[in-house]
C-alpha angles and dihedrals in degrees: 000000000000092000092051091050090047092050091045092050093048092047092048093050091045093052091046093050093048093048092046091048093051092048091046093050092049093049093046093050092049091048092048093050091046091051091048091050091050091047092049092048089051089053090049089052092051092049090048090051091054091048092045091052090051091049092048090051090054094250127147116240118233097206093183092057093041092050092048094047098046097040092051093046093050098032090230140121109258128190131182114206128183123229091265091057097255114144110240094184137341122197092217094052104039111183091002089067091098089060095055119114120257112279099204091106093054111112096229092048093049091048092048091053092049103038107012096256138045140189136192143147124216145124113293111238088204101049101022093231136109113262139182107223131198126178134188126192122225118219120204126171090355098306139085108259102167145012117214111204128188127190133195120196109243091220085078088055090049090057088058089046091052090050091051092048092049092047091048093049092051090048090049092051091049089050092049093048090049090051092050092049092048092045093050093045092054 
């Protein structure tokens, strides 16, 4: 009878720990991605503010220099797209930016044109890697003049995911060992 109760207790704790770990991992990943999206949108806003100030002062924007500066400072892929979807400059493509396909069909660009900001995650056709994208439109004189888009490679997000899984597994093992010790002691 004691052995059945011990096995039942251990099984119950094991199942509880596994379910809790899976839920925790899922919630943490969603929160992390949401925080990254918010952070990237904030960066887009800051870049747009700098560009808007330059436009309001009658200056001409050097998108190549701006892309290089901001992408290096933030260690991020940065793309400027006009309202027709043409790529003005992309930090990952440099001088080849002019040869990039039109981005008007990209989900984050469409959303930014409709609502002011957009988000998506997908495989980049340019770089052949999974990216998290955010885009923010820039309004000047009552019309959209630019979309600032930032992208974060999802492999960086997978590193965080791997860390969470490892941490959860270690926590689960500690919980199971504690349950075994308690079950044997009583």
